[in-house]
C-alpha positions in Angstrom: 0.0 -0.1 0.1 1.1 3.4 -1.1 1.6 6.2 1.6 2.4 9.9 1.9 3.1 12.2 4.7 5.2 15.9 4.9 8.8 15.0 4.5 10.5 14.7 8.1 14.2 15.7 8.7 15.4 12.1 9.0 14.0 11.5 5.3 15.7 14.7 4.0 19.2 13.6 5.1 18.2 9.9 3.7 17.0 11.4 0.4 20.3 13.9 -0.1 22.2 10.7 0.0 20.5 8.7 -2.9 22.8 8.5 -5.8 22.0 7.9 -9.3 24.1 6.3 -12.2 24.9 7.1 -16.0 22.9 10.3 -17.2 20.8 10.6 -14.1 23.8 11.3 -11.9 23.0 15.0 -12.8 20.0 14.3 -10.2 22.4 13.7 -7.5 22.0 16.0 -4.7 24.2 18.3 -1.9 24.1 16.9 1.0 21.5 18.0 3.5 23.8 19.7 6.1 25.1 21.8 2.8 21.3 22.5 1.7 20.8 24.0 5.2 23.8 26.1 5.2 22.7 27.7 2.1 18.7 27.8 2.8 17.9 25.7 -0.6 16.5 22.4 -1.4 15.1 20.6 1.3 16.1 23.6 3.9 14.0 26.4 1.8 11.0 26.6 4.0 8.7 27.9 0.9 9.0 24.1 -0.5 6.3 21.7 0.5 7.7 18.4 0.7 6.1 14.8 0.5 7.6 11.4 1.1 5.9 8.5 -0.2 6.3 4.8 0.9 5.4 1.5 -0.3 5.0 -0.2 2.7 8.3 0.6 4.3 10.3 1.4 1.4 10.8 5.1 1.1 10.1 5.4 -2.9 10.3 8.9 -3.6 9.1 12.6 -2.8 7.2 15.6 -4.6 7.5 19.0 -3.9 5.0 22.0 -4.4 6.4 25.6 -4.6 3.6 28.0 -4.5 4.5 31.3 -6.9 2.7 34.1 -8.0 1.0 32.7 -10.9 1.7 28.8 -10.8 3.1 26.2 -8.5 6.4 24.5 -9.6 6.4 20.8 -9.2 9.7 19.0 -8.4 9.7 15.0 -7.7 12.4 12.4 -7.0 12.5 8.4 -6.7 14.9 6.4 -5.2 17.1 5.0 -7.4 16.2 1.4 -6.5 12.6 2.1 -7.3 12.7 3.6 -10.8 10.9 2.4 -13.7 8.4 0.9 -11.6 5.4 3.0 -11.8 5.9 5.0 -8.6 6.5 8.0 -10.6 2.9 8.3 -12.1 1.3 7.7 -8.8 3.6 10.3 -7.0 2.4 12.9 -10.0 -1.1 12.4 -9.5 -1.3 12.7 -5.8 1.3 16.1 -6.8 -1.8 17.4 -9.0 -4.6 16.5 -6.4 -2.7 18.1 -3.5 -1.7 20.9 -5.4 -5.7 21.7 -6.6 -6.3 21.4 -2.5 -3.6 23.6 -1.5 -3.3 26.2 -4.0 -6.9 26.4 -5.7 -6.9 28.1 -9.3 -3.1 28.0 -9.9 -1.8 25.4 -12.5 0.9 23.3 -12.0 3.7 23.3 -13.6 7.6 21.8 -14.1 10.6 21.7 -16.1 12.0 18.4 -17.4 15.3 17.7 -19.4 14.5 16.8 -22.8 16.6 13.7 -23.2 14.7 12.4 -20.0 11.9 10.6 -22.5 10.8 8.1 -19.6 9.5 10.7 -17.4 8.5 12.9 -19.8 6.2 9.9 -20.8 5.1 9.6 -17.3 4.2 13.5 -17.1 2.4 13.0 -20.2 0.2 10.1 -18.8 -0.8 12.6 -16.0 -2.0 15.2 -18.3 0.8 17.4 -18.4 1.5 18.8 -21.7 4.7 20.5 -23.2 4.4 24.2 -23.6 6.5 26.3 -26.1 10.1 25.5 -27.6 12.5 23.3 -25.4 14.4 25.9 -23.2 18.2 26.2 -22.3 19.0 26.9 -18.6 21.4 26.5 -15.8 20.0 25.0 -12.5 21.4 23.6 -9.5 22.4 20.7 -11.2 23.9 22.1 -14.3 23.1 23.4 -17.6 20.7 21.9 -19.9 17.8 21.8 -22.1 14.1 21.7 -20.6 10.5 21.0 -21.7 8.2 23.4 -19.8 5.2 21.3 -19.1 1.7 22.5 -17.5 -0.8 20.7 -15.7 -4.3 22.3 -15.9 -6.7 23.0 -12.9 
């Protein structure tokens, strides 16, 4: 059974230690202590993180970050749980929570164009690509991204 709750401090430390391989290594995050020193990521108080479990296994997290005209959606899956359909479930839950927490604001995300597996996941959850791909620099480095929106 899949459950979720607000992310705890202990979970923030654990998630920050997740390590991906190959092209996905770009998603390896900074240690939580470093994030706390800089007030970013899991330490940014404006973020709304939720941790997801399948039984006792921490399978991933979502983040809903309210902005003036929309809500930014972030997601991360435990590297040991990728490719098992959990992303679809977490994405649908993010859409429901966003509607409840931030009524009237569209949910959006930015995803690297090469990450076709995740793009398909988002499309199944009724996100759609808006505009042309954009080149930008993030905390995870430079890349080309699709801007995707889930209308209310």
